[in-house]
N, C-alpha and C positions, 0 to 999 in steps of 0.2 A: 660142347655146350659153352655158351658165353657166360663168364663168371663176373659177378658184381660183388663189391663189398660196400660197406657204409661206414662213415665216421661215427665217433661216439655221440655226436649231436643228432644223428639220424640222417645226415645228408648222404645221398647215394653217390658213391664215387667208384671208379674203376681204374684199371691200368689204362694208360693213354691209348692203346690200340683196341681196347674193348669197351669203350664208353658207350652208354646207351644212345647218346646223341650221335656218335659215329655210326652206330648200328642203324639208326633212322635219321640220316642227315637232313631230310626234308620235312621231318615231322616233330623232332625233339630238340630242345635246347635247354641248357642249364638255367636255373633261376638265379639271376645275377644280382637280385636286390640284396643290399647289405643285411646280414642277419638271417636271410632266408636260405632254404636248401631245397634240393629235389630237382625234378625235371619238368619243364613246361612242354605239354604235348598238344599238337594241333587236334582240335576236336574231331575232324574227319578221319584221323588216324588212331583215335583212342582205342577202339576195339582191337585193331591190329597190334598195337603196341602192348596192350594188356594181355593179349593171347600169347605174344612172344615172351614176355617176362614170366608168364606162368609155365609155358611149355618148354622154352629153350633156356631160361635162366633160373628156373626153379622157385620162383616166387609164387607158390601155390596157395597162399593164405592171404586173402584180402581182409585186413583187420578193420579199417576205418574209412568211412566216406564222409567228408565234411564240406559243407557249402559255406562260402564266405562272401559277404557283400562289400565290395570296394566301391561304395557309392560315389566317392569323390573322383574316382577314375572312370566311372560309367561302366563298370564291368562286374561280373560275378566270377568266382573261382570255385572249382570243385577239387578237393585235395584227397588223394587216395594213399593210404599207407599199406604197403604190401610187404609180406615177410615170407621167409622160407620156414617150413615146419621143422626143418633140420637145424634151425637156429640161425642167429645173426640179427643185425639191426635192420631198420626199415629201408625200403626203397619208396621214396615219395614221388608220386606223379601228380601233376596239376594241369587242369584244363581251364582256360579262361573263355568267357563268352560275354557278348554285349548284355548289359543289364536290362535294357528295354525289350530284348528278345532272347532271354536266357534259355538256350537249348543245348543239351549235351547228350551224346549217345549213351544209352543204358549199357551197363556192364553185367546185367543179370545173366546173359547168355554165357559169359566167361566165368564170372564169380556169382553164383546164385545168392550168396550171402549179402550182395549189394541190394537186394530187394527192398527190405524195410528201410534201409538207410537212404536209398534214393527217394523213396516215398516221403521220408522225413524232410529231405532237402527240398522237395517239391512243395510240401505242405507249408513249411515254415519260411522258405526263401523264394518260392516261385520259380525254381529252376526245373525246367521240363526235361525229362530224360526220354529221348526218342527211342522207341522200341521196347520200352518197359512193358511187360505183359499186363500190368494191372495198376497203372499209375493213378492214384487217388489219395486223398488226405488220409493220414494215419493217426495223428494226435489231435487235430482240430476237427470240429464237426463240419459236415459238408456245406452247411449254410454260412459258414464263417466268411467274412469279407476280408480279403487281403492275405498277406503272408507276414506274420508278426515279427520275424527276425530280420526283415528288411529294415535298413537304417532309417528310412523315412516313414515307417509305420508308427502310428500313434494310437495307443489304447484309450478307452474311456478313462477319464480322470488323470490323463497324462499331466505330469508336472514338468520334468526336465529330462535331458538325455542322460545325465550322470548324477550319481550321489557323491557327497552328501547334498541333499536338496537345500536350497537357500532358505526355505521355510522352516528348516529344522537346525541349521547350522550356519554361521556361528551364533546368531542372536537367539535362536530357539523360538522364533515367532511362528509357531506351528498353527496350521489350519488344515482342515480336511478339504482336499481339492474338490470333492463332490459337492461341497457346500456352495461353491461358486460355479458349478458346472453340472446342473441337474441331469439325471438320467433321462434319456430320450433325445436330448440334443447332441449327444456325443457318441451315438452308435451309428455305424454305417451298415445298412442292410444290402444284401445282394440285389441286383436289378429284378424288378417284377416280383419282389418278395411279398408274400402275404402270410401273416401269422396263421390264418385259418385255412388257407388253401395250399400252402407250400408242402410238397412231399420231397423228402431227401432222396436225391438220385442214388446216393451211395447205398442206402438201404435196399433199393431195388436191385442194384448191382450185386450186393452181397448175396441176396437170396437167389438171384439168377445164377450167380456163380456156384451156389450150393446145389443147383439143380432142383429148385423148389417145385414141388407138385408136378413132376414129370411122370407120365404114364410109363410103367415098367413091365406091363404085361406083354406077352409075345403073340397075342392073337388067338391062342388056343387055351391058355390057362387064365385063372382069375386075374383081372387087371388090378394092379395096385399102384398107389402113388408113393413117391418118395416123401418122407416126412422131414421137414426142416424144423429144428428146435434150437432154442437159445439156452446155453449153459452160462449163467451169469448175466449181467454183472453183479446182481444182488444175490450172491451165493457164497457161503463160507469157503468152499473149496476153490473158488476163483478169486479169493482174496478181496471180495467185496466190490472191486472196481475193474474187473477184467471179464470179457465176454467171448464166448466161442459160439459161432454160428455153425451148426453141425447138420449135414445132410445125411439122413439115415435110410438105408435099404433094409427094412426089418430092424434089427439091432446092430447092423454092421455099418460102420462109418464109410461113406463114399467121399466126403469132402468136409474139411474143417477150415474155417476162416477165423483167425484171431482178430478181435476188435478191441482196441485199447484207446486211451486218451481221456478216460473218465476222471482221472486224477491229474491231468496235465495242468501245470501252472506256469509254463514257459520259464523254467529255471535258467535257461541260457540267456534269455532277454534280461532277466534280473541280473545275471552275472555280468553282462556287458554294461550295465549301469552302475554296478557296485565298483568300489575300489578293489584292488587285488586282495587285500587282507579281508575286506568285508565278505568275500566269497567263501572263506574258510568254514564258517558255521553253516553256510548253505550246503556245503558238500555233505555234512552230516545227514541231511534230509534225503539224500539219494537212496542208497541201500541203508536204511536206518538201523539195521542190525549190525552194520559194519562201518560205523562212522570213522574209527581209527584208520582203517584202510583207505577210505575215501579221502581223508585228510592227506594221507601219504602221497597218493597219485597227484593231487593238485599241487602239493608242495614241491614235488619233483619237477613238474612242468615250469613253475615260476622260478625255481632255482636254476633251471637251464637258461632261462632268460637273463637271470641275474649273474650267472656263472658263479654261484655261491658255493662255498664249502660248508659241510656240516661236521661239527665236532664228533670225535669218536664216541663219546658217551651217549650223545644224542642219537647217533646211528644205531647203537645197540638197543637203546630204549625204544626207538621206532620199530625195529624188527621184533622185539619182544611184544609190543602192543599189537602189531598187525598179525602175528602168528597166534597170539591168544584170541584175537578176533576171529581168525579162521576156525579155531576150535569151537568157539561160541556159535558161529554160523552153522557149522556142520552138525553140531548137536541138535540145534533147532531144526535144521533141514530134515534130519532123520525123524525127529518128532512130528513135523508137519506131514512128512510122507506117510508115516504110520496113521495119522489122523485121516489123510486122504484115502487110505486103503480101508478105512472103517474100524481101525483099532482104537482102543483107549490109549491114553498117554502113559499108562503105568510103566512100560519098559523104559521110556525116556526119563522118568523121574529119577532113575539111578544116576543120570548125568546132570540133572538140573542143578543140584547142589553145587557141583564144581563150577558150572557156568555162573552161578550166582557169586561164587568167590571171585571169579575173574572180574565180574562187574563191580564187585566191592573194591577191587584194586583200581579199576578205572575211575570210580567215584572218588577214591582217596587221592588219586594223582591228578585227574583232570577236572574233578568237581561235578561230573555227571556220569550216569550209568549208560546212557543211550546216545545223546547228542554231545559227544565228548569235546569237540572244538579244541583239540589238544595240540596239533602240530602247527609250527610256524615256519616261515621261509628261513632256512638256515639252522633249524633245530626243533626244539619242542618248547612248549610254554612253561612247563614246570618240571622239576626233577622228581624222581620217585621219592615218596616220603621215607624218612629214616626208620620210622616205626609204623607198624601196621598190625592190627588185630592183637594189640598188647604185646607185641614182640618185634623183633628185627625184620624189616621187609625182605631182606635177602634170605633169611631163614624161612620165611613164609613161602617165597618163590621156589626155594629148593624143594620144600615138601610138596608144593603144588605140582611142579613139572616132573619130579622124580617119582612121586608116589600116587598122589590123588588123581591126577589126570590119566596116567596110564591105566590105573585100576578102573576108572569110570568108563574109559573106552573099551576095555576088555569086558566089562559088564554088558555094555550095549551089544558087543559082538556075541557074547554067550547067549543072551536072551533072544536075539533077533535073527542072526545069520542063518541058522538051521531051522527056524520056525517054518513048519510045513505050509502054513497059510501064506506067509510072506513069499516063500519060494514059488508057490503055485500062482500067486498074483503077479509076480515080478519077472520070473525067468522067461525069456523069449518075448516079452511084451515091449513094444516101442523100440525096436531094434534100429540102431543108427550105424550103418557101415562107416569105416574110417574115411573112405573117399567122399561120402556125403557130408560127414562131420566137418571135413576141411572145406569143401566147396561152399557149405552154408555158413562158414565163418563162425561156427560154434566155438566156445572157449571154456576153459576151466574144467571142472569135473565132467561136463557133458562131452567135451572133446577127448579127454584122456580115458574115459570109460569106453571109448570106441577104438582104443588101441593106438592113439596118437600121443606119444610122450612129449607133448609140447607144453612147456611151463615157462612163463616169461622170466621167472627167477633164475632159470638155467639157460634158456635160449638166448636171452639178451639181458644179462645180469645188471641190476641196479642196486643202489644203496651198498650194503656190504655182504650181499648174499653169496658172493664168490668165496667168502671165507668159511662157509658152513658146510658141514658134511651131511647131506640129506639126499634122498632118492626122489626122482619124479615118479609119483605113483601112476600106474597105468593098468587098466583092465582091457579085455579084448573082445567081449561079447556085445557091447554097445546097447544093452537092454536096461530096463528099470533096475534090475537086480545089481548089475555092475555099477550103475550110477549110485546105488546105495553103498556098495562095497568100497567104491573109490573114495568116498567121504570118510569112512573108517581109516582107510590107508593114509589119507592126507592128514587126518588128525594125528596119527602116530608120527608122521614125518614132521609135523609142526611141533610136537612135543620134543622130538630130537633137536630141532633148531633152538627151541626155548631152553633146553638143558645146556646147550653150548653158550647161549647168550648169558645165562645166569653164571656159568662157570667163568666166562671171560669178560664180564661187564667191568669196564674201567672203574676205578675207585670213586666212591661217592665224593662229590665236591668238584668233579671235573666239569668242564664247560658243557652246557646244554644248548648254547646259541653261539653262532658266529657273529660277533659284534653285538650291538645293542638290539633289543627288541624293536622291530620296525612297525610303525603304525601307518606309514605311507610309503608305497613302493613305486618307483619309476624305473623303467628299464628301457634300453634303446629299442627302436623300431626293429622288430624281429619276430620270429615264431618259434614255438617249441611244442613237442608232443611228449608228454610224460605219461608213462603207462606202468601199471603194477599188476601183479597176479593177485587179484582180489579173490575172495572165497568163491564167487560165482563165475569167475573168469577174468579176462583182460579188461581192466578199467583204464581208459585213456582220456587224457585231457589235451585237447588241441587249443593252444592259446596264441593269439596274434596280438602283438603290442604295436601301437603307433607312437610310442614314446611318452604317452600321457599316463595319468594316474589310474585310468580304468582300462581294462582289456578291450581292444577293438573287436576281437572274436573270442568266444569262450564256448567250446563244444565238448560234449562228453560222449565218449564211446562207452555206452552202457551195456554190460554183458547180459543183464536180464532182458533188455529190449532185443538185442541181436540174437540171443539164443532162441527166442520165440519164432524166428524165421522158419525154423525147421519143424515146428510143432504140427502143422498140418500133415506133413509127410510122415511123421512118426505115428500119427493116429489112424491113417488110412488102413482099412481092413480090420480094425479092432472093434470091440464092443464099447457101448457107452460107458460101462463100468470101468473100462481101462483108461478112459480119457483123463480122469482126475488123477490117477496114479502116474500117468505119463507126464502130465503137467507138474505134479509134485516132484518128480525126479529131476526136472530141469532146475527147480529151485529159483523162483523169481521173487522179486520184491517190486511192487507197483510204484513205489516212490522213485525207483531208478528206471523202471520201464517207461513211465510217462514223463518223468521229470517236470 
């Protein structure tokens, strides 16, 4: 087997006689641009190279697929980050294609988890993936004109390419752009578009794919039609803005098509017009239950570009905040799952008080309970308060992590784990085998509940996680029940980490920032992929700098979005009543799914 390793920055490197470019001399070369890493692969050899790194080199997990528009060079680039589930840094593959005819082979046949990510790159950047089984828009509606992440695309009421806009800074001569640009003169419609007569092709394709109204009689028995129903988007169990088109044979699911984008606001386009620092509060709005963790991943990406060091105390505070966030998320995820199964929230109330205490600490430290906007490049915005709840903050934290949180988790376990209704509704439902979990690029609890002990904190350690004693929680049945149990396990491991943080936290008064707080960041032309083990799975930020104050490319590997790739497979053969429970066991937030 050919072995590859990678540098701490994620650049794939090997021993001189085993390099990937030596393995494919006519198809692969190293990316020699200063500050960039990985391998450039000829498009016509991409499938062959991807198959080889999966089967011969052990890179069985395709984490991220990112499209980049290099408009000034007349080309598009697709960047793939592949990993070994046994651990280790990334192997980055890149394919370049002419911008005016952007076509790249699809990797869905090699890595099924590329499905939604390739559709996203087609939708937002117009990169066509030849051989994709179902290439159509995924976040924009089918009647949308153009591909909004292209650098030359202009939206209605467009002002400028980059913030801060001249109308607001430095003179503050603000005006609403729509006042000078009335609606109707700034909208591009597709060719032959008619408001009254237009029928979205994608809707027809969805229903056709679902097998709508197909006769299922066998010529001797009563003829029946398959029934196609919509679950959502206006439904509490689908979070209000998520839709599932379900083809039913009786009450059994034959086909399920996830439909998203109802909440899409083009977070990445906004991010490429913002300055680096302006993006930090926007990350809060992704998985809005986990804003601290969102901050962390983005900070790591930009710190890679800066080559910044983070002070010891700030590192410990960061870990404390993100592990408390993990506990908050999993408590809420279990409560939502119970609700999706038809239960009242009563059992979860035993944990809500402790979750509120964690949010109280967030509010006292960051100024907000939900949109914390707390981390900064090189540290954190503020130190922990010396006093909290009429006492010493460290004393409060000791009681929280050593007594209150363990007791609350045990209460959840006691009331729920052996409940006969939960067991009957969850055991054996929505089973995801480990090979499919890897192939579909699932992450976080969904992956580990299928028997794959892959956790970024251990597989490719970041921050100071290599200092802590904790186990990677893993379950082996891959069903809804194990996806519930894995969250209990992970909360207990997070408590272990928090106990060590509180024990070892450097003295109050230590540095929380490396240097002065930066309001404007400029970094050399380069790229970085910062990833963290978020409560819902791997959250990654791929950031490309062109040396200016705004990122040239800002892409988010959103676990809620990618984990939905496998939803249709999980639901086949189950009943309608099981769909909501299966979706609840994945634990999605639509702010992150749609971005």
